[in-house]
C-alpha positions, 0 to 999 in steps of 0.5 A: 473839698472843691473850695480847698482844691481852688484855694490850693490852685490859687495859691500855687498860681500866686507863687508860680507867676511871681517866680516865672516874672523873676526868672524872666527878668534875671534872664533879661539882666543877664542878657543886657549886662553881657552875660549872653551864655548864662542868659541863654540858658535861663531863656532856655529853661523858661521856654522848656517850661512854657513852649508857647513863650514867644518873648522868651524865644525871641530873646533866644534867637537875639542871643544866638546872634549876639554870640555869633550864630546866625544859623541857629538864630535863623531857625529859632526865628523861623519857628515863630514866623511859621506860626506867626507870620506877621511877627515883626520881631521875629521877621526882623530877627530873621532878616538880620540872621539870614543877612549875617549868614549870607542868604541875601535873598531870604532876608530880603524877603522876611524884611520886606514882609516886616516892612509891609506890616510895620513901615515906620518901625526903626528897627525894620528900617535899620535891618533893611539898611544893613541888608543893602549895606551887606549887599553892596547897595549903598544908595538903598542902604543910605535911603533906609538909614535916613528914614530911620534917623528921621524917626530917631534923630538922636540914635548914635547907632544908626548915625555911625551906620549911616556915616560908614556907608557915606564914607565907603561910597564917597569920592576919596583922595588918598595922598601917601608920602615914603621915606627910605633910608639905606645903610650904605652910601646910596642917597635917601629916596622920597616918594609921593603918591596921589590917588583920586578914587571916584564913585560912579555907581554902587558897583563901579569906581574909576581912579586916576593915580600919579606918583613921583620918586626922587632917587640919584638927583633925579625925579622919576614920574608916572601916572595912570588909572583903572576901575574898581568893579562889584559885579556881585555883592561878594566879588570885588575887581580892580584893574589899572595901569601906570606909565612913565618916561625916562625913569631910572627906578620906576617902571615905564609900564606897570599893569595890575589886576586883583579879584577878591571873593568875600565870604562871611569870614574868609576872603580869597583872592588873586593878584597879577602884575606885570612891570616893564624897564628898559630891558627888564620885565618882571611878571608876579602873581598868586593867591591871597587869603584873609580871615575875620577872626572877629569883626574887628581883627583879620589875619592874612596870608599871600603867596606870590611867584615872580619871574624877571626877564632881561636882555642881557641875563638869563631869566629867574623866578622867585617866591614871596610870602606875606603874613599879617594881622590888622585890627581895630583899636577902640572906635576910631583907630587901627594897627597892623603888623606884617612879615614878608619874605621876597620882593619888597612892596609889590605895590610900589616896585622900584628897579633895586627891589628886584635885585634882592628877591630874598629880603625879609621885611617886618612892618608895623602900622597904625591909622586913626579916623579923625572923622568918618571922612578923614583917616590919618595913617603911618607905617614903619618898614625894616627891610634886610637884604643880602649883602648886609643891606638894610632899608628902613622906610617911614610912610604917611598917609591921608585919606580924605572922603568927599 
C-alpha cells in the first residue's frame, strides 16, 4: 500500500511540474509579445496556486508597470521586499514604480538599497538614472547612465536615455523665421528670432534673445533675456524682458513670466505678460492646463484675460482661449494642432494684433529630430479677423543643442 501511494504521488508530481512549467512559459511568452492583460491573468493564477512563487510575483509587478499602473506595481514589489529585503529585482521594480508615482524619496531609498547589494548591475544603474532624470538632477542621471553604458556599450535603450538627458541639459540655440501674408493691400511681414539658452546648473538656466521684424519698409528690433529656474523637481519658472527702440509694430517694452507645476500627468501653470507701445499698454495673464493622455500625446487648454490701456481711448478688456493637441510621431517626429480665439500669438505681440481681440486662428505644426541634438520644425497659421481680414503665416524653426 505504501509503495502504491508513493508511486501515485510521484506520477502526480511528474504531471504537475511540467504543466506548471508550461503555464509559466506561456505566461512569459504572452508578456514579451505585448499581451499584458492576458499574461497578468496567467501569472495571477500561478501565484494563487503557489503564493511563494516570487518570480511570478515579480512578473505581476512588471506587468502592472507596463500597463501604466505604478501604484499597484509598487504594492506587489513592496510585498516581496517585506520578506526578502535584499531581493534586487524587487527593489529595482519598487524604485521604478515609486519614481513613476512621484514618490521620489521612497524610490531613492529602494534604489540605494539595491545599489548597495549590486552596484554593477545595469538595471540598478539604469533605474537610478531614471530617478535622477525625473528629479531634474541631470548631472547625476548622466553619471549613472554612463556607468551602465560602460557595462553594456551596445545597449540602444540606454544610449537613447542618455542622449535625451544630454540634449535636455545642453546649451541650445533656437532660430525662428516667420512670414505673414495679409489678404489686404498691406505688405507681407518677415520676422526673425534668435535665442541662446545656456545651462548653468541643473536647476538654473539663462537666455538672451533678439528679434527683428520687417514691416512698412522698416525694421523693428528688440533684444533682452531672462532666466529659467527649477526650484523643485516639478516646478518650473521662466521670466524675462525684451526692449526695443523706435519701433512701429513691436513693443518698446515686453515683460513676461510663466510658472508651471508638473504632476504625474497633469501640468498646471499661469502666464503673465505686459507690453508697452508709445501711448498703448497691454496686460494679459491667465491659467494654463495640459494633460498627458499617454507618454507620447498631450492635450492642452489656456485661458488669458487681457486689458488694453491707451492715452487717447478708453481701456478695454478681452478674453483669449486656446485648445490644442500635440503628439510624438514615430521615434523622431512630432505634430500639433491648435485652435485659438482671441489675440493672436501672445508670445510675439505686434500692434496690429491688439486691434483684433476676437480673431480665430487655426494652427498646424510638425517637427523632426534629425539627431537628439538637432531639431527642425515648421508651422502654419490661418487667422480670420474682423472686417474680412485674413492672415496666413508660415514659420520655420531650428534648434541646435551643444
